[in-house]
C-alpha positions in Angstrom: 101.3 210.5 -43.5 102.9 210.4 -40.2 101.6 212.6 -37.5 103.2 215.0 -35.4 103.5 215.2 -31.5 100.0 216.4 -30.3 100.4 218.2 -27.0 98.9 216.1 -24.5 96.7 217.6 -21.7 93.4 216.3 -19.9 90.5 217.5 -21.7 86.8 217.0 -21.1 84.2 216.1 -23.8 83.7 219.4 -26.0 81.3 221.6 -24.9 78.1 222.0 -26.8 78.5 224.5 -29.8 76.6 227.8 -30.0 74.6 227.0 -33.1 73.0 230.5 -33.4 73.5 232.2 -36.5 76.8 233.8 -37.1 78.5 231.7 -34.8 81.0 229.1 -36.2 80.4 225.4 -35.4 83.8 224.1 -36.6 86.4 223.3 -34.0 89.8 224.1 -34.6 92.4 222.0 -36.1 94.0 221.3 -32.6 90.6 220.5 -30.9 90.2 217.8 -33.9 93.7 216.6 -33.5 93.1 216.3 -29.7 89.9 214.5 -30.1 91.5 212.0 -32.5 94.5 211.5 -30.1 92.1 210.7 -27.0 89.5 208.6 -29.2 91.4 206.6 -31.7 88.7 204.3 -32.3 86.2 207.2 -33.1 88.0 208.9 -36.2 85.5 208.7 -38.8 84.3 212.1 -39.9 80.7 211.1 -38.6 82.4 210.4 -35.2 84.1 213.7 -35.3 81.0 215.7 -36.3 78.9 214.1 -33.7 81.4 214.9 -31.0 81.4 218.5 -31.7 77.6 218.6 -32.6 78.3 219.5 -36.3 75.0 219.2 -38.3 73.8 220.2 -41.8 75.8 222.2 -44.3 78.6 222.6 -41.6 79.7 219.1 -42.4 81.1 220.5 -45.6 83.3 223.0 -43.6 84.4 220.1 -41.5 85.6 218.0 -44.5 87.5 220.9 -45.7 89.3 221.3 -42.5 90.1 217.5 -42.5 91.4 217.7 -45.8 93.8 220.4 -44.7 95.1 218.4 -41.9 95.6 215.8 -44.3 97.4 218.0 -46.7 99.7 219.2 -43.8 100.6 215.7 -42.9 98.9 215.7 -39.5 96.4 212.9 -40.5 96.2 210.0 -43.2 92.8 209.2 -44.8 92.1 205.3 -44.9 88.7 204.6 -46.2 86.2 206.9 -44.3 88.4 207.4 -41.3 91.3 209.8 -40.6 94.2 208.2 -38.9 97.9 207.8 -38.9 100.3 204.8 -39.8 100.0 202.0 -37.2 103.9 202.2 -36.2 105.3 204.6 -33.9 108.4 206.5 -35.1 111.8 205.1 -33.6 112.0 208.3 -31.6 108.8 209.3 -29.8 107.4 211.5 -27.4 105.8 209.4 -24.4 103.9 210.0 -21.3 105.0 207.9 -18.3 101.9 205.8 -16.6 103.7 204.5 -13.9 104.4 200.7 -12.8 102.1 197.8 -14.3 101.0 194.9 -12.1 104.8 193.4 -12.2 106.1 196.9 -11.0 107.5 197.5 -14.3 107.4 201.1 -15.8 105.3 201.7 -18.7 104.2 204.7 -21.0 101.8 205.8 -23.4 103.1 207.3 -26.8 101.6 210.9 -27.5 102.1 210.2 -31.1 99.9 207.4 -31.6 97.3 207.6 -34.4 96.9 203.9 -35.4 94.0 201.9 -36.3 94.2 199.3 -33.6 94.4 199.4 -29.8 97.2 202.1 -28.5 100.4 200.2 -28.0 102.1 200.1 -24.6 105.6 201.0 -24.2 107.5 199.2 -21.8 110.5 201.4 -20.4 113.8 199.7 -19.8 115.6 201.6 -17.2 119.6 201.9 -17.2 121.2 202.4 -13.8 122.1 205.9 -14.7 118.5 206.8 -15.6 116.9 209.5 -13.6 113.8 208.2 -11.3 110.7 208.9 -13.6 107.1 209.0 -12.1 103.7 209.1 -13.7 102.8 212.2 -15.7 106.5 212.8 -16.8 106.7 213.5 -20.6 110.1 211.9 -22.0 111.8 211.6 -25.3 112.5 207.7 -25.8 113.9 205.3 -28.2 111.6 202.7 -29.4 112.1 199.1 -30.4 109.2 197.0 -31.6 108.8 193.8 -29.3 108.2 190.9 -31.9 105.8 191.7 -34.4 104.1 194.0 -32.0 101.8 195.7 -30.9 103.9 196.6 -27.9 107.3 198.3 -27.9 110.4 198.7 -25.4 111.6 202.2 -24.9 114.8 203.5 -23.6 115.2 206.9 -22.2 117.0 209.6 -24.1 115.7 212.4 -21.9 113.2 214.1 -20.1 111.1 216.7 -22.1 112.0 220.1 -20.8 114.9 218.9 -18.9 118.4 219.6 -20.3 120.9 219.7 -17.4 124.6 220.5 -17.7 126.7 217.7 -18.1 130.4 217.3 -16.6 133.0 214.9 -17.2 135.7 214.6 -14.5 137.5 212.6 -11.9 135.6 211.7 -8.8 137.2 212.6 -5.7 135.5 210.8 -2.4 135.0 212.7 0.7 133.3 212.0 4.1 129.8 213.3 2.7 129.7 212.4 -0.9 132.4 214.0 -2.8 133.4 216.4 -5.7 133.8 216.0 -9.5 137.1 217.6 -10.8 136.2 218.3 -14.4 139.0 217.2 -17.0 138.4 220.3 -19.1 141.7 222.3 -19.3 139.9 225.7 -18.9 137.7 224.7 -16.1 138.9 224.8 -12.3 135.3 224.8 -11.0 134.8 221.7 -8.9 131.1 220.4 -8.6 130.0 218.9 -5.2 128.3 215.6 -5.0 125.9 214.7 -2.0 126.2 211.6 -0.4 123.2 210.1 -2.1 124.2 211.0 -5.4 127.6 209.4 -6.0 126.1 206.4 -7.9 128.7 204.2 -6.0 131.6 206.2 -7.7 135.0 205.3 -6.2 138.1 207.9 -5.7 139.9 208.6 -8.9 137.3 207.1 -11.2 136.3 209.2 -14.2 132.5 209.9 -14.1 130.0 211.9 -15.9 127.8 213.9 -13.9 124.9 216.2 -14.3 123.9 219.4 -12.7 121.0 219.0 -10.1 119.0 221.8 -8.9 119.4 225.7 -9.7 122.7 227.2 -10.0 124.0 228.0 -6.6 124.7 231.8 -5.9 127.3 230.8 -3.3 129.5 227.7 -2.9 129.9 224.9 -5.2 127.3 223.9 -7.7 125.8 220.4 -6.9 125.9 217.4 -9.4 125.0 213.6 -9.4 127.0 211.2 -10.9 125.0 209.3 -13.8 127.9 207.1 -15.2 130.7 205.8 -13.8 133.6 205.3 -16.4 136.2 203.7 -14.3 139.7 204.0 -14.8 140.4 207.4 -16.9 142.6 205.2 -19.1 139.9 202.6 -19.8 138.3 202.2 -23.2 134.9 203.4 -22.4 136.3 206.9 -21.3 138.2 207.0 -24.6 135.7 209.0 -26.9 134.5 211.2 -23.8 138.0 212.3 -23.2 138.5 213.3 -27.0 135.2 215.2 -26.8 136.2 217.3 -24.1 140.0 217.6 -25.2 139.0 218.9 -28.7 136.3 221.2 -27.6 133.4 219.5 -29.4 130.0 220.8 -28.1 128.2 217.9 -26.7 125.3 219.4 -24.6 122.5 221.1 -26.8 121.4 224.6 -25.4 117.8 224.4 -23.9 116.5 226.9 -26.6 117.8 224.3 -29.3 116.3 221.3 -27.6 112.9 223.1 -27.0 112.6 223.9 -30.7 113.4 220.2 -31.9 110.8 219.1 -29.1 108.2 221.3 -30.8 108.7 220.3 -34.3 106.0 218.1 -36.2 106.4 216.1 -39.2 106.0 218.0 -42.5 103.0 217.3 -44.7 102.3 217.3 -48.4 101.4 221.1 -48.5 103.6 222.7 -51.1 105.3 219.4 -52.0 105.2 216.9 -54.7 103.9 213.4 -53.6 106.6 210.8 -54.2 105.2 208.3 -51.7 104.4 205.8 -54.3 108.0 205.4 -55.5 110.0 202.4 -54.1 112.9 204.4 -52.3 115.0 202.5 -50.1 117.8 203.6 -47.9 121.1 201.5 -47.9 123.4 202.2 -44.9 125.8 200.3 -42.5 124.0 197.9 -40.2 124.5 200.0 -37.2 123.8 203.5 -38.8 122.4 206.2 -36.6 120.4 208.1 -39.0 119.2 207.7 -42.7 119.5 210.9 -44.6 119.7 209.5 -48.2 117.4 207.2 -50.3 117.5 205.9 -53.7 115.4 204.7 -56.5 116.2 203.8 -60.1 114.4 202.5 -63.2 115.1 201.8 -67.1 114.5 204.9 -69.0 111.4 204.5 -71.2 112.4 207.0 -73.6 113.1 205.6 -77.1 115.7 208.0 -77.8 117.8 207.0 -74.8 117.9 203.2 -75.4 119.5 201.3 -72.5 119.4 204.5 -70.4 118.4 204.9 -66.8 116.5 207.0 -64.5 117.8 207.5 -61.1 116.2 209.3 -58.2 118.3 210.3 -55.0 116.2 211.8 -52.2 117.8 213.7 -49.2 116.2 214.6 -46.1 114.7 218.1 -46.2 116.5 219.1 -42.8 116.0 222.9 -44.0 112.2 222.6 -43.3 113.2 222.1 -39.6 116.2 224.2 -39.1 115.4 227.5 -40.1 118.0 230.4 -40.4 118.7 232.1 -37.4 117.0 229.8 -35.0 118.5 228.2 -32.1 118.7 225.1 -33.9 120.7 226.7 -36.6 123.0 228.7 -34.5 123.8 225.4 -32.7 124.2 223.3 -36.0 126.5 225.9 -37.5 128.6 225.9 -34.3 129.2 222.2 -34.4 129.6 222.3 -38.1 129.1 218.4 -38.5 128.3 215.4 -36.5 131.5 213.5 -34.9 131.4 209.6 -34.9 133.2 207.5 -32.5 133.1 203.6 -32.1 130.8 203.9 -29.3 128.7 207.0 -29.8 127.9 210.0 -32.0 128.0 213.6 -31.0 125.5 214.8 -33.7 124.8 218.1 -35.4 121.0 218.2 -34.6 119.1 217.0 -31.4 118.0 213.4 -31.5 114.3 214.3 -32.2 115.6 215.7 -35.5 118.5 213.5 -36.5 117.0 210.4 -35.2 113.7 210.7 -35.9 111.8 213.8 -37.9 114.9 214.1 -40.5 115.6 210.4 -40.7 114.1 208.4 -43.7 112.7 205.5 -41.5 111.1 202.6 -43.2 107.4 203.1 -43.8 107.2 206.6 -42.4 106.5 209.8 -44.7 109.3 212.2 -44.5 110.0 215.5 -46.5 112.9 215.5 -48.9 114.6 217.4 -51.4 115.1 214.9 -54.3 117.1 215.0 -57.8 115.8 213.0 -60.7 118.9 212.4 -63.4 118.7 210.8 -66.5 121.6 208.6 -67.5 122.5 207.2 -70.9 123.5 203.5 -71.3 127.1 204.5 -70.6 126.6 206.5 -67.5 126.7 210.1 -68.7 124.2 212.4 -67.2 121.9 213.7 -69.9 120.1 216.0 -67.5 118.5 216.5 -64.0 115.7 218.2 -62.1 115.2 219.0 -58.4 111.8 218.4 -56.6 111.0 219.2 -53.1 108.6 216.3 -52.0 107.3 213.8 -49.5 108.5 210.3 -49.8 108.0 207.0 -48.0 111.1 204.5 -47.9 109.7 200.8 -48.5 112.8 199.4 -46.9 115.8 200.4 -44.5 118.6 197.9 -46.0 122.2 197.5 -44.9 125.1 197.1 -47.3 125.8 193.7 -46.4 122.2 192.6 -47.0 122.0 194.3 -50.3 125.2 192.7 -51.4 124.2 189.3 -50.4 120.9 189.6 -52.4 122.8 190.5 -55.5 125.1 187.6 -55.0 122.1 185.1 -54.7 121.4 184.8 -50.9 118.6 187.5 -50.3 116.9 188.0 -47.2 113.3 187.9 -47.0 112.6 191.6 -47.4 115.5 192.1 -50.0 114.1 189.2 -51.9 110.8 190.8 -52.5 112.5 194.1 -53.8 114.9 192.4 -56.3 113.3 193.0 -59.5 111.7 196.3 -58.8 114.5 197.9 -56.7 117.8 196.3 -56.3 118.6 195.1 -59.7 117.6 198.4 -61.2 119.8 200.3 -58.7 122.9 197.9 -59.7 122.2 198.6 -63.5 122.5 202.2 -62.8 125.7 201.7 -61.0 127.0 199.6 -63.6 126.8 202.4 -66.1 128.0 205.0 -63.9 131.1 202.8 -63.2 131.8 202.9 -66.8 131.6 206.6 -66.8 133.9 206.8 -63.6 136.5 204.7 -65.4 136.6 207.2 -68.2 136.7 210.2 -65.7 139.4 208.6 -63.6 139.1 209.9 -60.2 141.7 209.3 -57.6 141.5 205.5 -56.6 143.5 205.0 -53.4 143.2 201.6 -51.8 143.3 202.5 -48.1 141.3 199.9 -46.0 139.0 201.5 -43.3 139.1 200.0 -39.9 136.1 199.0 -37.7 136.3 198.8 -34.1 133.9 196.4 -32.4 133.1 197.2 -28.6 131.4 195.1 -25.8 128.6 196.9 -23.8 131.3 197.8 -21.3 133.4 199.5 -24.0 136.1 197.0 -24.3 137.6 196.5 -27.6 136.5 193.0 -28.8 138.1 193.1 -32.1 139.8 195.3 -34.7 138.8 194.4 -38.5 139.1 196.0 -41.9 135.7 196.8 -43.5 135.1 195.1 -46.7 134.6 197.3 -49.7 131.5 196.0 -51.4 129.8 196.9 -54.6 126.9 198.1 -52.5 129.2 200.8 -50.7 130.4 201.8 -54.2 126.9 202.1 -55.8 125.8 204.5 -53.0 128.9 206.4 -53.3 128.4 207.0 -57.0 125.1 207.9 -56.7 125.8 210.4 -54.0 128.6 212.0 -56.1 126.4 212.4 -59.0 123.7 214.1 -56.8 126.5 216.6 -55.4 127.2 217.5 -59.1 123.8 218.0 -59.9 123.3 220.5 -56.9 126.5 222.3 -58.0 125.6 222.6 -61.7 122.0 223.7 -61.0 123.0 226.4 -58.6 125.7 227.7 -60.8 123.3 227.7 -63.7 120.9 229.6 -61.5 123.5 232.0 -60.4 122.8 231.2 -56.9 125.5 231.6 -54.1 126.5 228.2 -52.3 129.4 226.5 -50.6 131.7 224.3 -52.9 133.6 221.4 -51.7 136.9 222.2 -53.0 140.0 220.1 -53.5 142.9 221.8 -55.1 145.7 220.1 -57.0 148.8 219.0 -55.0 151.6 221.4 -54.8 154.7 220.8 -56.8 157.0 220.2 -54.0 154.5 217.3 -52.4 154.6 215.8 -56.0 158.4 215.8 -56.1 158.5 214.0 -52.8 155.9 211.5 -54.0 157.9 211.0 -57.3 161.0 210.4 -55.2 159.3 208.0 -53.3 158.0 206.0 -56.5 161.5 205.9 -58.0 162.9 204.4 -54.8 160.4 201.8 -54.9 160.9 201.0 -58.6 158.1 203.1 -59.9 157.8 205.9 -62.2 155.5 209.1 -62.1 155.0 211.3 -65.0 156.7 214.6 -65.0 157.1 217.5 -67.3 153.1 217.9 -67.5 150.1 218.8 -65.6 149.7 215.9 -63.2 146.1 214.5 -63.4 144.5 211.8 -61.2 144.9 209.4 -64.3 148.6 209.7 -63.9 148.4 209.1 -60.1 146.2 206.1 -60.9 148.8 204.7 -63.3 151.2 204.8 -60.3 148.9 203.2 -57.9 147.7 200.4 -60.3 151.7 199.6 -61.0 152.3 199.2 -57.4 149.1 197.2 -56.7 149.8 193.8 -55.6 153.4 194.3 -54.6 155.2 195.0 -51.3 155.1 198.6 -51.9 151.1 199.0 -52.6 150.6 200.6 -49.1 153.8 202.8 -49.3 152.5 204.3 -52.7 149.1 204.6 -51.4 150.0 206.3 -48.2 152.5 208.7 -50.0 150.0 209.6 -52.6 147.5 210.4 -49.9 150.2 212.6 -48.2 150.8 214.5 -51.3 147.1 215.6 -51.4 145.9 219.1 -50.3 143.1 219.1 -47.6 139.6 219.7 -49.0 137.8 222.6 -47.6 134.4 224.5 -48.0 134.4 227.7 -50.0 131.8 230.0 -52.0 134.4 230.1 -54.6 134.7 227.1 -57.1 138.2 225.9 -57.5 137.0 222.1 -58.5 137.7 219.0 -57.2 140.9 217.5 -58.0 140.5 214.0 -56.1 137.1 213.3 -57.8 138.3 214.9 -61.0 135.3 217.1 -61.0 135.0 220.7 -62.1 131.7 221.5 -60.3 131.1 219.6 -57.0 129.2 220.7 -53.8 127.9 218.7 -50.8 124.4 218.1 -51.1 123.5 214.8 -49.6 124.2 214.4 -45.9 122.2 217.6 -44.1 121.6 215.7 -41.0 125.4 215.6 -40.2 126.8 218.4 -42.2 126.1 222.2 -42.1 127.6 222.7 -45.6 124.8 220.4 -47.0 122.2 222.4 -45.2 123.5 225.6 -46.8 123.3 224.1 -50.3 119.6 222.9 -49.6 118.7 226.6 -48.6 120.4 227.7 -51.8 118.2 225.1 -53.7 115.1 226.3 -52.2 115.9 230.0 -52.6 116.7 229.4 -56.3 113.6 227.4 -56.8 111.2 229.7 -55.0 110.0 226.7 -52.7 109.6 228.7 -49.4 111.0 231.0 -47.0 113.7 228.8 -45.5 116.3 229.8 -48.5 119.4 231.6 -48.3 118.8 235.3 -47.6 121.2 238.5 -48.0 122.7 238.3 -44.5 123.6 234.3 -44.9 125.0 235.0 -47.9 127.3 237.7 -46.9 128.7 235.3 -44.4 129.4 232.3 -46.6 132.9 232.9 -46.5 133.2 233.0 -43.0 130.8 229.9 -42.5 133.0 227.9 -44.9 136.3 228.7 -43.2 134.6 227.6 -39.7 133.0 224.5 -40.9 136.3 223.4 -42.8 137.8 223.8 -39.3 135.2 222.0 -37.4 135.6 219.1 -39.9 139.1 218.9 -39.2 138.6 218.9 -35.4 136.3 216.0 -35.8 138.8 214.1 -37.8 141.6 214.6 -35.4 139.3 213.8 -32.5 138.1 210.5 -34.3 141.7 209.5 -35.2 142.9 210.1 -31.5 140.0 208.2 -30.3 140.9 205.2 -32.6 144.5 205.3 -31.5 143.7 204.9 -27.8 141.3 202.2 -28.5 144.1 200.2 -30.5 146.4 201.0 -27.6 144.0 199.7 -25.1 143.1 196.5 -27.4 147.0 195.8 -27.5 148.1 196.7 -24.0 147.3 193.1 -23.0 149.7 192.0 -25.7 153.0 193.7 -24.7 155.7 191.6 -25.3 154.3 189.9 -28.4 155.7 189.9 -32.0 153.8 191.6 -34.8 154.8 192.3 -38.5 154.3 195.3 -40.2 155.8 198.0 -42.6 157.8 201.1 -42.0 155.1 203.9 -42.9 157.4 206.9 -42.0 160.6 208.4 -40.5 161.8 210.9 -38.6 164.7 212.3 -36.7 163.6 210.6 -33.5 162.8 207.0 -35.0 160.7 205.3 -37.5 157.0 204.6 -37.7 155.3 201.3 -38.3 152.1 200.3 -39.5 151.1 196.9 -38.0 149.5 194.4 -40.4 147.0 193.0 -38.1 145.1 196.1 -36.8 146.5 198.9 -38.9 147.9 200.5 -35.7 150.9 202.7 -35.8 153.7 202.5 -33.5 157.1 204.2 -33.0 160.5 202.5 -32.9 162.6 205.0 -31.2 166.1 205.7 -32.6 167.7 204.6 -29.8 166.4 201.0 -30.3 167.3 200.7 -33.9 170.4 198.9 -33.5 173.8 199.0 -32.2 175.0 202.0 -34.3 174.0 205.6 -35.0 171.3 206.4 -37.6 171.4 209.3 -39.4 168.2 211.3 -40.7 168.0 212.6 -44.4 164.8 214.7 -44.6 164.9 215.1 -48.4 165.1 211.3 -48.9 163.1 210.1 -45.8 165.6 207.8 -44.5 167.4 206.9 -41.6 171.1 205.7 -42.6 173.4 203.4 -40.3 176.5 205.4 -39.5 178.7 202.1 -39.7 176.7 199.5 -41.7 175.2 201.8 -44.1 171.8 200.2 -43.5 169.0 202.4 -44.9 165.6 202.5 -43.0 162.9 203.8 -45.3 159.0 203.7 -45.8 158.0 200.5 -47.2 160.1 198.2 -45.5 158.8 195.1 -44.0 159.7 194.6 -40.3 159.0 192.4 -37.4 158.8 194.3 -34.1 158.0 193.6 -30.5 155.4 195.5 -28.5 157.2 197.3 -25.9 154.7 199.6 -24.4 151.1 200.6 -24.9 149.7 203.7 -23.4 145.9 203.9 -23.7 145.7 207.3 -22.1 147.8 208.8 -25.0 147.2 206.3 -27.7 150.9 205.7 -28.1 152.6 202.3 -28.9 156.4 202.1 -28.5 158.1 199.1 -30.5 161.4 197.3 -30.6 162.5 196.4 -34.1 163.5 192.6 -34.4 164.2 192.3 -38.2 164.2 194.6 -41.3 163.6 192.9 -44.8 164.0 189.5 -43.1 167.6 190.5 -41.6 167.7 190.1 -38.0 169.0 193.3 -36.2 171.4 193.2 -33.3 171.1 195.2 -30.3 174.5 195.5 -28.8 175.9 198.5 -26.9 176.9 201.6 -28.8 180.1 202.9 -28.5 179.5 206.4 -30.2 182.5 208.2 -29.1 184.9 205.5 -30.2 183.2 204.6 -33.7 182.7 208.3 -34.4 186.3 209.4 -33.9 188.1 206.7 -36.2 187.8 203.8 -33.9 186.6 200.5 -35.0 184.3 200.9 -38.0 185.8 204.4 -38.9 186.7 204.0 -42.4 183.2 202.2 -43.1 181.7 205.1 -41.5 183.6 207.6 -43.8 182.3 205.6 -46.9 178.7 206.1 -45.6 179.1 209.9 -45.3 180.4 209.9 -49.0 177.4 207.8 -50.2 174.9 210.2 -48.4 176.7 213.2 -49.9 176.8 211.4 -53.4 173.0 210.6 -53.2 172.1 214.5 -52.3 174.0 215.8 -55.4 172.3 213.2 -57.7 169.0 214.2 -56.3 169.7 217.9 -56.7 170.9 217.4 -60.4 167.9 215.2 -61.2 165.5 218.0 -60.1 167.4 220.7 -62.1 167.0 218.7 -65.3 
């Protein structure tokens, strides 16, 4: 079991106990924890008894207290000593010691309870870090140096210090300068003293933090902590999006203090799942690990070829109690927001990166679901459990896939037979069930933007879709279904993840698009995902594949959260709720609380007041989800524009992805970036916009521009500040476009090209009549 942060203060050896009859000889739990913290080499029961002068029958009471501390998770019994694991958690509370003989700053971990010598943490300071001194308590992110025992630590923040942060443009002055915030609603400037500019230059985008108490008169004071350079530079992109979209990125002091006081949950009131070989499988750059899985063959002879699948999810509800400062802030944020260079978490790092994250080798509280599958992937039953688990490995997708493909790493190789192969066996069964269910199967590659340490875009790639990704997705979907089914059966209120059927008018538009590309979409019946998949499969491998996928996506409604169950169309599921990501989604925390209340597991469950607010909470977090998606998309567009800004004048291939009255949109093959061809640069004639047909038609040539067509374009302009790309059309479906001057008056008034223009108008009118007749039939 892990140990919680033991409050550190200087103590003298325990005073002699009063051994007179009627006086207790047993120290308090805090005194015992403090003794073990200060004396890691003297942690046997006899050492503790000797230190506190405990003799005779009182040793029985000491044994009882130590057993309670073990059950609560503060201690771990190893042979005849009470000690904690030998590894520090990745985010730890430290006390700064001061510089060593080489002048480097070191710190001691306040959470160390290991068997060996206490490790030394070597602090790696960044230029923007505040000055630290001996005795400062800090929260730091740790990395083991080699095979140990020492660590490198990077400051997250001082404990107890949560200064206000400001993003703005620095304006230099004779004695320091000012920071002008970029927030639209803020006209309050901040004064920066001469010694706190961090070398910022006039016009630079900077991040600053408040220094000193809030001023009663005059401008508040701040110091520059990060220079972001040109406001249009890549490193500034995500910060601008955060402020532009109003995403909260500073935690209130009360929430930070609550997180800092949290201690690891123990075994009390939980099932012991620590002997199960759970693993986490995440991206290689994952910032948190909130789900773990484990599978094995079902030994029930009645379920031949079946599987038992466990999915364990971080028990965030244990730490984030209803009505607390942490809960209020998590609800306000609704979800974490992810950018290429940073994350704005829903919970402070002490929770999201440490106590709630299922790190390798560290005991963590979870709510787990055990699911029985038959040989064909149908779920036969499931049960939920509140337990304590310990991950045997934190694996990443590529590592797991490489292991299954015959090239295992050392740690994956050791887990092949017991862990990895059984997971893939369960996935193979679930894949069979998925093919019968026919959820919507869109093929929309995800982009990955790789940044340098300075924030410059190094490359833009499309992520590979591995079986390892699909395995985790199927496991999480099934766990979400199990959560919804359990709460429905127990008649417990919850928030469902709702995805309604597409509206008729959008399906008609999709049907027109499909027909124009030579495909058919079933008509005259209730549309199901299987029908859409038939269309997607027919288009797969053709020049129209991307068009059909994007058009199908645009025909969908937006998913949302609600206490009413309207099913999930896209997944082809009747009952669905989000349960598997409570670190980053408030909806999942609500479902966890509902499960706790339904099973009578403790006081952290939903109460009457929370139930009455489910409607408004669902609407709010649906909105915060959309806000985050927009901010993430805007940030990606800006990074792509910055990446391509050095290639203005270059030629690119792509496809028309949409048309509007003012021009045509193109998705570039190389990066997936979207750019606009203004209508003025489409050619040497006027183009008429047909909203129903989603086309632009040349007034003289009759040339039609529509989604799906192959194009070659030249990048005319890239604007990183807005994320906009302006393109010039060079060829359409292999035909070179001319760009001569347009004499609109002459051509539109019966001059050269007049008769042909009348034929084009007649064709457009005839096409509209045909579409109306087709719909009436």
